C-alpha positions in Angstrom: 105.6 2.9 -66.0 109.3 2.3 -67.1 112.2 0.9 -65.1 115.1 3.1 -64.9 118.4 2.2 -63.7 120.6 4.9 -61.9 124.2 5.0 -61.5 125.1 5.0 -57.8 121.3 5.1 -56.7 118.6 2.7 -56.3 116.7 2.2 -59.5 113.1 3.8 -60.1 109.9 3.1 -61.8 108.6 6.2 -63.4 105.6 7.2 -65.4 101.8 6.9 -65.5 100.3 4.7 -62.7 96.8 3.7 -63.6 94.4 2.0 -61.1 90.8 1.2 -60.6 89.5 0.7 -56.9 86.2 0.5 -55.0 85.3 1.4 -51.6 81.8 0.5 -50.0 81.0 4.0 -49.1 82.9 6.0 -51.9 82.1 3.8 -54.7 84.7 3.0 -57.7 87.4 5.3 -58.7 89.4 5.0 -61.9 92.5 7.4 -62.0 96.1 7.7 -62.8 98.9 9.6 -61.4 102.5 10.4 -62.7 104.6 8.8 -60.1 108.3 7.9 -59.5 108.9 4.8 -57.3 112.3 4.5 -55.8 113.1 0.7 -54.9 115.4 0.1 -52.1 118.1 -2.5 -52.6 116.8 -4.3 -49.7 113.3 -4.6 -50.8 111.0 -6.0 -49.4 112.7 -5.3 -46.0 112.6 -1.5 -46.9 109.7 0.3 -48.3 109.9 2.1 -51.6 109.5 5.7 -51.6 107.2 7.4 -53.9 107.0 10.9 -55.3 104.1 12.3 -57.2 105.7 14.3 -60.3 102.6 15.3 -62.1 101.7 18.3 -60.0 98.3 17.0 -58.9 99.1 16.5 -55.3 100.3 19.6 -53.4 103.4 19.1 -51.6 101.9 20.0 -48.2 101.8 18.2 -45.1 97.8 18.6 -45.1 98.0 16.4 -48.4 100.1 13.9 -46.4 103.3 14.6 -48.4 106.8 14.8 -46.6 107.8 18.3 -47.3 111.5 17.4 -46.4 111.7 15.1 -49.5 108.5 15.4 -51.2 107.9 11.7 -50.8 104.1 10.6 -50.2 103.2 9.8 -46.7 101.7 6.5 -47.3 101.4 5.5 -43.5 103.5 5.0 -40.5 106.9 3.0 -41.1 105.7 0.1 -39.1 102.3 -0.2 -40.7 103.8 0.0 -44.2 106.3 -2.8 -43.2 103.3 -4.9 -41.9 101.4 -4.5 -45.1 104.6 -5.3 -47.3 105.1 -8.5 -45.4 101.7 -9.6 -46.1 102.6 -9.6 -50.0 106.3 -9.0 -50.3 106.1 -7.9 -54.0 105.9 -4.6 -55.8 102.5 -5.5 -56.8 101.6 -6.1 -53.1 103.2 -2.9 -52.1 101.1 -1.0 -54.8 97.8 -2.7 -53.8 98.1 -2.5 -50.2 100.0 0.8 -49.7 99.9 3.0 -52.8 96.4 2.6 -54.3 94.5 3.3 -51.1 96.3 6.6 -50.8 96.1 7.5 -54.4 92.2 6.3 -54.1 92.0 8.8 -51.1 93.6 11.7 -52.9 91.2 11.2 -55.9 88.1 11.2 -53.9 89.6 14.3 -51.9 90.2 16.2 -55.3 86.7 15.3 -56.4 85.3 17.3 -53.4 84.8 14.9 -50.6 87.2 17.0 -48.5 88.5 14.0 -46.5 90.2 10.9 -46.8 87.7 8.0 -47.2 90.1 5.5 -45.2 90.5 8.3 -42.5 93.8 9.9 -41.8 96.3 10.2 -39.2 97.8 13.4 -38.1 101.0 14.2 -40.0 104.5 13.6 -38.4 105.2 12.2 -34.9 101.6 12.4 -33.3 100.0 10.5 -36.2 103.0 7.9 -36.2 102.5 7.4 -32.3 98.7 7.2 -32.8 99.3 4.3 -35.3 101.8 2.5 -33.0 99.4 2.6 -30.2 96.8 1.2 -32.3 99.1 -1.6 -33.8 100.5 -2.6 -30.5 96.9 -2.4 -28.8 98.0 -0.1 -26.1 96.7 3.0 -24.5 99.6 5.5 -24.2 102.5 6.8 -26.4 105.1 5.9 -23.6 103.8 2.1 -23.9 104.1 2.2 -27.6 107.7 3.4 -27.4 108.6 0.8 -24.7 107.4 -1.9 -27.2 109.7 -0.5 -29.7 112.5 -0.9 -27.2 111.6 -4.6 -26.4 111.3 -5.4 -30.1 115.0 -4.1 -30.4 116.1 -6.5 -28.0 116.7 -10.3 -28.3 113.5 -12.1 -27.2 115.0 -14.0 -24.1 116.1 -10.7 -22.5 112.9 -8.9 -23.6 110.9 -11.4 -21.9 112.5 -10.8 -18.5 111.5 -7.3 -18.4 108.1 -5.7 -17.4 105.3 -5.9 -20.0 104.6 -2.5 -21.4 101.0 -3.2 -21.4 100.7 -2.3 -17.6 99.8 -5.6 -16.3 102.7 -5.6 -13.9 104.0 -9.0 -15.2 107.1 -9.8 -17.1 106.6 -9.5 -20.8 107.3 -13.4 -21.0 104.3 -14.1 -18.7 101.9 -11.8 -20.5 99.7 -12.4 -23.6 100.8 -9.3 -24.8 104.1 -11.2 -25.8 102.2 -12.8 -28.4 101.1 -9.6 -29.9 104.7 -8.3 -30.0 106.0 -11.7 -31.4 104.2 -10.9 -34.7 106.1 -7.8 -35.4 109.5 -9.5 -35.0 108.7 -11.1 -38.3 107.9 -7.7 -39.9 111.3 -6.0 -39.2 114.6 -6.5 -37.6 115.9 -5.6 -34.2 118.2 -2.9 -35.4 115.3 -1.4 -37.4 113.1 -1.2 -34.1 116.2 0.3 -32.2 116.7 2.9 -34.9 112.9 3.7 -35.1 112.6 4.5 -31.2 115.9 6.4 -31.2 114.4 8.6 -34.2 111.2 9.0 -32.3 113.1 10.0 -28.9 115.2 12.4 -30.9 112.2 14.1 -32.3 110.7 14.5 -29.0 114.0 16.0 -27.5 114.2 18.6 -30.3 110.5 19.6 -30.0 111.2 20.0 -26.1 114.0 22.0 -26.8 112.3 24.3 -29.1 109.6 24.5 -26.5 112.0 25.5 -23.8 113.6 28.1 -26.0 110.0 29.5 -26.7 109.4 29.7 -23.0 112.7 31.6 -22.5 112.2 34.0 -25.2 108.7 34.6 -23.7 110.1 35.2 -20.3 112.7 37.7 -21.7 109.9 39.7 -23.6 107.4 39.8 -20.7 109.2 42.6 -18.7 109.6 44.5 -22.1 105.8 44.3 -22.8 104.9 45.3 -19.1 107.3 48.3 -19.4 105.5 49.4 -22.7 102.0 48.9 -21.1 103.0 51.1 -18.1 103.6 54.1 -20.6 100.0 53.8 -22.0 
């Protein structure tokens, strides 16, 4: 791959990305994809964006591609930051985030029909499922509350009810130790922004739902009057 600076934009790595990887159930795969990897100025605190430019991966949600900008959906935002934090280099990002995705795409294109590492639902449901798993809670609302607490200073958050449902303050619960690990992965502003983004998606979805219900209520009398003529 070649490094390409861009005027007024983050630099990119562009070209053929070759890899060899092995999975105990799927065996070994050797493959290559044409990619463009945009490197944020704040890397490793922000995760690179990747676009497949060779036309092998359909730009569809079912293939885990974000249709808004054609970037590969490598995982939930917090999961990716956690993985990059374990090895905060481009090589680490490639090994932990990119290669597993491409491995799964290769296997799927070879006829397996599924992602060998499992796959989340695309969009908000999949992201919240992963946050529930990361935080070790049961409900979406608990995961969103955990994001809220991570967006606060630790001293203030510790005085608030723990999202795990134990009815204790966060500072008195073992869940506090679990949350503390994520404070090393992202900043308080990032957690606040992530929570706000999730709530906005939920608000818009509810708004669309209410509009759909209103449209249905408007049409029902029309359908009823037509049925009466039959």
